C-alpha positions as a Python dict, from the first residue, in 0.01 Angstrom:
ca = {
    (1, 'M'): (0, 0, 0),
    (2, 'K'): (-350, -126, -173),
    (3, 'N'): (-344, -457, 9),
    (4, 'I'): (-216, -337, 408),
    (5, 'I'): (-549, -128, 347),
    (6, 'F'): (-753, -427, 278),
    (7, 'A'): (-570, -645, 492),
    (8, 'L'): (-649, -348, 797),
    (9, 'T'): (-986, -227, 713),
    (10, 'L'): (-1074, -640, 714),
    (11, 'F'): (-927, -714, 1049),
    (12, 'L'): (-1092, -429, 1183),
    (13, 'V'): (-1455, -535, 1043),
    (14, 'S'): (-1393, -902, 1205),
    (15, 'A'): (-1276, -739, 1532),
    (16, 'L'): (-1617, -514, 1503),
    (17, 'N'): (-1818, -844, 1419),
    (18, 'A'): (-1626, -1067, 1682),
    (19, 'S'): (-1671, -806, 1980),
    (20, 'A'): (-2034, -739, 1913),
    (21, 'Q'): (-2130, -1131, 1937),
    (22, 'E'): (-1895, -1159, 2251),
    (23, 'W'): (-2179, -1203, 2588),
    (24, 'I'): (-2101, -1121, 2935),
    (25, 'D'): (-2025, -1406, 3210),
    (26, 'Y'): (-2263, -1312, 3438),
    (27, 'K'): (-2252, -1490, 3790),
    (28, 'S'): (-2494, -1452, 4102),
    (29, 'E'): (-2346, -1592, 4430),
    (30, 'E'): (-2591, -1503, 4640),
    (31, 'H'): (-2882, -1634, 4344),
    (32, 'A'): (-2701, -1957, 4286),
    (33, 'F'): (-2680, -1939, 3936),
    (34, 'I'): (-2465, -1844, 3618),
    (35, 'A'): (-2542, -1733, 3258),
    (36, 'K'): (-2464, -1534, 2927),
    (37, 'Y'): (-2660, -1231, 2847),
    (38, 'P'): (-2611, -960, 2515),
    (39, 'V'): (-2514, -712, 2773),
    (40, 'Q'): (-2481, -666, 3154),
    (41, 'P'): (-2817, -762, 3264),
    (42, 'V'): (-3052, -574, 3545),
    (43, 'Q'): (-3197, -729, 3854),
    (44, 'T'): (-3506, -640, 4054),
    (45, 'L'): (-3717, -812, 4318),
    (46, 'E'): (-4142, -811, 4332),
    (47, 'V'): (-4292, -938, 4651),
    (48, 'I'): (-4579, -1147, 4419),
    (49, 'D'): (-4909, -1291, 4649),
    (50, 'T'): (-5009, -1663, 4691),
    (51, 'E'): (-5153, -1909, 4802),
    (52, 'V'): (-4874, -2038, 5039),
    (53, 'G'): (-4785, -1643, 5122),
    (54, 'P'): (-4551, -1344, 4943),
    (55, 'L'): (-4272, -1517, 4757),
    (56, 'D'): (-3982, -1274, 4664),
    (57, 'M'): (-3962, -1294, 4296),
    (58, 'Y'): (-3556, -1179, 4171),
    (59, 'M'): (-3551, -1131, 3840),
    (60, 'I'): (-3205, -1043, 3623),
    (61, 'M'): (-3312, -932, 3302),
    (62, 'H'): (-3169, -759, 2981),
    (63, 'V'): (-3460, -604, 2827),
    (64, 'A'): (-3404, -467, 2472),
    (65, 'T'): (-3378, -117, 2325),
    (66, 'S'): (-3322, -148, 2032),
    (67, 'E'): (-3548, -250, 1744),
    (68, 'N'): (-3225, -435, 1606),
    (69, 'S'): (-3188, -646, 1862),
    (70, 'I'): (-3289, -1060, 1797),
    (71, 'N'): (-3471, -1112, 2070),
    (72, 'V'): (-3699, -848, 2357),
    (73, 'V'): (-3619, -1026, 2657),
    (74, 'Y'): (-3372, -1213, 2833),
    (75, 'S'): (-3409, -1271, 3215),
    (76, 'V'): (-3368, -1549, 3519),
    (77, 'I'): (-3617, -1540, 3765),
    (78, 'K'): (-3556, -1722, 4100),
    (79, 'S'): (-3817, -1770, 4345),
    (80, 'A'): (-3789, -1983, 4688),
    (81, 'Y'): (-4103, -2207, 4837),
    (82, 'P'): (-4120, -2221, 5232),
    (83, 'K'): (-3999, -2530, 5292),
    (84, 'S'): (-4262, -2632, 5460),
    (85, 'Q'): (-4492, -2664, 5128),
    (86, 'F'): (-4220, -2986, 5050),
    (87, 'E'): (-4260, -3159, 5361),
    (88, 'D'): (-4367, -3524, 5380),
    (89, 'V'): (-4547, -3520, 5037),
    (90, 'A'): (-4577, -3742, 4764),
    (91, 'D'): (-4343, -3861, 4522),
    (92, 'N'): (-4473, -3681, 4205),
    (93, 'Y'): (-4534, -3397, 4405),
    (94, 'E'): (-4201, -3200, 4243),
    (95, 'D'): (-4399, -3268, 3901),
    (96, 'E'): (-4715, -3103, 4007),
    (97, 'V'): (-4506, -2793, 4100),
    (98, 'L'): (-4375, -2835, 3807),
    (99, 'D'): (-4686, -2847, 3571),
    (100, 'A'): (-4854, -2601, 3725),
    (101, 'A'): (-4560, -2332, 3694),
    (102, 'V'): (-4608, -2390, 3284),
    (103, 'Q'): (-5003, -2350, 3335),
    (104, 'G'): (-4968, -2050, 3511),
    (105, 'A'): (-4685, -1911, 3285),
    (106, 'V'): (-4904, -1967, 2940),
    (107, 'Q'): (-5261, -1875, 3201),
    (108, 'N'): (-5060, -1489, 3299),
    (109, 'V'): (-5003, -1487, 2956),
    (110, 'N'): (-5287, -1591, 2749),
    (111, 'G'): (-5089, -1777, 2560),
    (112, 'T'): (-5132, -2109, 2411),
    (113, 'L'): (-4876, -2388, 2490),
    (114, 'I'): (-4637, -2506, 2164),
    (115, 'F'): (-4440, -2744, 2386),
    (116, 'K'): (-4291, -2921, 2685),
    (117, 'N'): (-4050, -3106, 2759),
    (118, 'E'): (-3956, -3303, 3105),
    (119, 'V'): (-3612, -3247, 3146),
    (120, 'T'): (-3341, -3252, 3442),
    (121, 'H'): (-3064, -3037, 3538),
    (122, 'N'): (-2785, -3101, 3758),
    (123, 'G'): (-3036, -3404, 3894),
    (124, 'Y'): (-3272, -3139, 3917),
    (125, 'P'): (-3631, -3207, 3780),
    (126, 'G'): (-3740, -2933, 3513),
    (127, 'R'): (-3974, -2824, 3214),
    (128, 'S'): (-3877, -2695, 2905),
    (129, 'F'): (-4116, -2507, 2685),
    (130, 'K'): (-4269, -2243, 2459),
    (131, 'I'): (-4573, -2004, 2479),
    (132, 'E'): (-4695, -1851, 2210),
    (133, 'I'): (-4864, -1502, 2278),
    (134, 'E'): (-4931, -1203, 1970),
    (135, 'K'): (-4657, -1177, 1771),
    (136, 'A'): (-4412, -1315, 2028),
    (137, 'Y'): (-4276, -1679, 2164),
    (138, 'I'): (-4153, -1700, 2529),
    (139, 'Y'): (-3922, -2004, 2549),
    (140, 'M'): (-3887, -2114, 2901),
    (141, 'N'): (-3703, -2365, 3139),
    (142, 'A'): (-3793, -2417, 3495),
    (143, 'Y'): (-3596, -2651, 3750),
    (144, 'L'): (-3681, -2710, 4082),
    (145, 'V'): (-3415, -2712, 4336),
    (146, 'D'): (-3533, -2832, 4664),
    (147, 'N'): (-3806, -2514, 4740),
    (148, 'I'): (-3684, -2326, 4467),
    (149, 'M'): (-3797, -2217, 4153),
    (150, 'F'): (-3559, -2128, 3880),
    (151, 'V'): (-3659, -2004, 3548),
    (152, 'S'): (-3459, -1888, 3229),
    (153, 'Q'): (-3624, -1729, 2942),
    (154, 'V'): (-3641, -1582, 2620),
    (155, 'I'): (-3875, -1394, 2463),
    (156, 'C'): (-3840, -1293, 2046),
    (157, 'L'): (-4084, -1169, 1795),
    (158, 'T'): (-4254, -1441, 1583),
    (159, 'E'): (-4013, -1367, 1274),
    (160, 'N'): (-3719, -1352, 1472),
    (161, 'D'): (-3839, -1753, 1614),
    (162, 'N'): (-3566, -2030, 1660),
    (163, 'N'): (-3220, -1779, 1639),
    (164, 'K'): (-2885, -1909, 1760),
    (165, 'D'): (-2937, -1623, 2061),
    (166, 'I'): (-3199, -1817, 2215),
    (167, 'K'): (-3006, -2171, 2258),
    (168, 'R'): (-2721, -1962, 2332),
    (169, 'F'): (-2839, -1814, 2602),
    (170, 'M'): (-3060, -2103, 2692),
    (171, 'D'): (-2764, -2333, 2715),
    (172, 'A'): (-2533, -2110, 2910),
    (173, 'F'): (-2789, -2090, 3204),
    (174, 'D'): (-2627, -2340, 3527),
    (175, 'I'): (-2728, -2387, 3901),
    (176, 'I'): (-2443, -2372, 4117),
    (177, 'K'): (-2529, -2648, 4333),
    (178, 'V'): (-2568, -3053, 4199),
    (179, 'K'): (-2812, -3251, 4367),
    (180, 'E'): (-2617, -3594, 4572),
    (181, 'D'): (-2799, -3871, 4602),
}
């Protein structure tokens, strides 16, 4: 009888741990991406005034509500620039836009750039970078899909740097569009 109770207890604990680690598959056909979040994210819209006029910035985000959370924020941000801004431009224009996005992110949070790597996703150019801010790190991947910028990001406290959920979130992000040559 003790073995049955022990086995049942072990099963229940294992089942609880497994369900605690399951993330939500999130798909937005409207915004053309998929991601995995630890819980259901919330979508907000913010209109940002820029040099090229107002831009709609859609943020699909989960902000931690518990002190036990490993990371503070998981988010995907999507903004569409005017198509005219990308017409008749130099070959390196996409790189300039992405590098400016990195610089802008660092300046907006008054942070320090730890690393920046050139990356591609589904054939589209991007940047993967890490910013240090007071008591935290921001991990960001920015991709430019024609005139649309996608940013996936995780914010963690410094003591939780390099945790597995950062990679889990970043690796799960996918754009529902593949560049055709």
